[in-house]
N, C-alpha and C positions, 0 to 999 in steps of 0.2 A: 590127849590123844582123841583122835576121831576114827571111828569104827565105821567101815562103810558096810552097811547091811543090804544094801542092793546098789548096783551100780548105775543105772540110769543109762541114757542113750550115749554121752560122752562127756565125763567129768575128768578135767585135767587139772594140774596146778599149773597156775600162771602168775608172772609179775609184769612189769612194764616192757620186758623184752630183752633181748641179748645183743647189744650194741657194740660196735667196735671190730666186728670179725667178718663184716660183708665182703671184705677185699680177699678174704680167704674163702669165699663161698659159703659162708655160715649164715643162714637166714636171722632175721630179727626176732620173729615170732611174738610172743607175748600176748595181752589181753586183747581180745576183739573190740572190746567195749572199754577203752582205756579211763574214759570218765566214769562208768559206774566203777569199775575197779577201784580206782583212787578214792572216791566218796565212800565205799564202803569200808576201805582202811582207815579213813580219817574219822569215820562216825565210831569206831572203836579205838581210836587214838594210836594206829599203828602208823608207821612210815608209809607214804603213798605207793611205795614200791614193794611192800611187803607181800609175800604171795598169798593169792586166794585161790579159791576153788572156781573155775569157771565152768559153769552147768549149763548143757546143752537141751533144749525142749523137754527132753523126759528126764526129770530130775532123780537124784539117788535118794537111798534113805541113809541117813548119817546118825550116830548115835555119838553123844558129847561125852567123854569120860572125864571130865572136870569141870567144876562151876568155871564161868566166865561170861564174856559178852560176844555177841555176834552181830553182824549186819548182812543184810541182804540188798542188793541193788542191782539194777538193770531190767530185764525182762521179768514181769509178772508171772511165775509158775505156779501159782496158787501154794506158797509154802504153809506149812502146818509144822508147829511142834506139839508133840505128844496129841496130835489131832485137833490142835486148836488153831484156827488162822493167824497168821501173823501178818505184819504189815512191813512192805520194804521201806527202804530209805529212812532208817532210824536204827539205834543201837537197842539190840534185844538182851536181855538178862536171861540166860540158861542155866539150870541146874545140871549136876553130874548125872547121868543116865538119861537125860532128855533125848528124844528122837525127832529128827528134821525130816519131813517128807514133803513132796510136791505133788501137784496134781496137773489138770490140763493148763497149758499156757493160755494165757488172757491177752497179754500183749508183749512182744518182744519174743526172743526165743534164747537169749543167754541170761543167766543170773549170776551174780558173783557174790560168793561167801566167804566173807573176812571174819576172821576169829582173832579175839584181842590176845596179843603178844604174837601173831603170825605162824603160819604155818612151817614148819621147821623140816625142808628136804635139802640136800646139798647144793651149793652152787656149782653149776657147769658153766665156764666162760662168763663168770660175773652175773650170773642169772639163775633164777630157779623155775624159768619157764620150761613147759614141756613142747619139744618139737617132736612130734608123733612120727613123721617120716623117718627121720635120722634115729629116734629112738634115744634121744638124749634129753638130760634135763627133767624137772618135775619129779615125779615119784617113779623111779626106775624108768623113766623114758616113755611111759605109757599112760594111758587113761585107767582111772580108777576101777577096780571091781570088787565083787564082794568079798568080803573077809579081809580086805586091806586095813592095815593100820597105820594112820598118818600122824606123824608126830606134830604137836604144837607147843610152841614155847610157853613157858610158865607165864601166868598172869603177873603183870608187873604189880610190885607192892602197893603203890599208889593206887592201883585201881580196885584192890581186894575190898576196901571200906566202901567205895563206891558201888561195888557189886553188892555187898549185902544191903545198902540203902535201895538200891535200884530194885532188886529181886521183889520187894515187898509191894511194887506198885507199877503199873505200866508206865512207860514214858510217853509223855504227852505232846512230843514234838516229833518233826521229821524234816527232811529237806527235801524241796522238789524235785521230782523226777525231770528228766529231758522230755521233750515232746515226741516221743516214740509214736509211729504210726505205720499201719499195713500199706499205706500209699503217700509216702513223704515225696516232698519237693526237696531234692538233694542240689546244694550250691556247688559249683564246679568252676574251674578256672581252664582256659584254653589249655591243651597239652602242647607240648614241643612240635608235634607232627599236624597239629590241627590244620594248618593251610594245605597239606597234602590231599586232604579229603574233597571230594566233589561239593558242589554248593548244595544239593539236594541234602547230603548227609550233613553238612554243617548246619543247616537249616532243622532238620527233623531230628537232631539229637536233643534239642532244646524245646522241641514241640510235641514230639511222639513219647507215649509211655513205653516202659520198658518193664518186664516181669522177670523175677529172680527164678532161673532154671533149679530142677532138682538135682541137676549135675554141679552142684556148687558145694565148697567146703572152706576151711580156714585159709586155704591158699587165694581163693578168689571166687567171687560169685559171677557165674556166667548169665548175662542178660539175654533175654529173647524179646523180639518187637521187630521193628523195622531194621533192615540190614544197611550196615554203613560200607562206603567204598571209597577207594582212592580215586584221584583224578586218572592216574596212570599205575599200573601195576609197578611194584618194585620192592627190591630188598633193601633193608636197613642194618646198620651195624648195631649189634647188641649195645645197650647203654643201661645206666643204672636205672632202677625203678624205685617206688616209693609206696607206702600205705596209702591207697586210694587212687593210683595211677590207673586210668581205664585206657586198656589196651583193645586194639580191635584185630583180630587175626584175619586170615584170607576168607573164612566164611561169613564175615560181616557183623556176628554177633559179638558185641563188646564184654569185655571182663574187667571188673572191678577188683584190683589186686587188693589183698587183705593182710592179716598179721602173718602168715606162714607163706608170704610171696617169696618168690626166687629173688635173687640178688640182681640180676640183671634181665632184660627182656629185649627181644628183637622186631615184636609188632610196634606198629605205629601207635602212639597215643593222642587221642582225640581230646583227652581232659585229664582233670586232676581233682578229685573230690576234697573240697575245704575241709581241714582238720577239724573243726568245730562239728560236722556232720557225719564224720565216720562212725560214731556211735549209732547213729539213725541208719545207716546201710547195714552195720553189722547185726542190728537187731531184726532184720527182715528174714522172713522164713521163705522157703521155696513156696512160689505162686504169688507172693506179695508183688505189688508194682510201685514204681518209682519213675518220678520225672526229674530232669535236669533243669537247673536254672543258672545261667550264665552269671558270674560275677567277676570283679577283676581281681587281680594279686593284692592290690593294696586292701580291698575290701576283705578278702580273706584273712589276711594278717590283722586288721581291726578286729574282726570277730573273734580271732584266736586271744587276742589280748584281752578283748572283754571277757571272755570265758575265764581266761587265767585270774583276771581280777575277780570274778565272781566266785572263784574256787578259794582265793585267798580270804574272802569275806567269809565263807561259807566255814573256813578252818577256824577263825576267830570266834564266829557264832558258836560252833561246835564246842570249842575250849570253854567259852562261858558257861556253856551249859553243864558241862561235866564238873565245872567248878561248884555248881550248886549242890552236887551229890557228896562232896567233900564233907 
């Protein structure tokens, strides 16, 4: 059981999303930084899709009602357990009654808390993710607030012995974090309507910086900077959009669609963020700046395959480390 002593800015239950229902207008939702979410689960030997807490900018205070392992991955929001600073990207043994708190963000803006056994909330359409606008999924369809009690599945028996060995000493290993930055270079491929934009816009999208607007959320990041425009005004028939699609509405300011994106959109898409760089975008705060770098579809696919290979290798390495605690 997790007891929420303080809510934080926005703490929600998320997994890897609600797939198979977009044809009915139901959005995917899920973790904004899927890489951090997956690694947090792997570090505590959960399935990659197990539910975690997605913690945004100002973290909550969480008290643990059982012995167990946790992992914190993603943005560094200065986490502490019982007042002692703890590292991210590693398993951490916590005793019953311990309290996790957060301080000022150092890097990124979203941290994922995975708990061994996994957070237990009912599945809605095959997912435990919270869709805030529709108030479905997660913990009663809403962000956590003070006084909430969040169920956690029991610690698997094979991890109990490891816990009692690990609790006596600090873990001396961790996995590497992604290259989070407040001014990242984001790789993107041309969108379906790229050729509808004028030559100046097609050049500037890859040469000019954009900043993240304060008017951004889990649905999309609105970018401010040079204005992009079409060769000729026109209307499009709405079509499917994806995580990372870069739409350009009539005002010329692009929007990067994120986890809570709508299922279809009618704005022209100038680009598509490479899947491997979505975590870098999702960790940006309002005011941070980014630049786009063009790559081909084949390069984006190769980068994705390399990332998946890296995750498979990390999974093996983590398993071997856990074997040492048996």
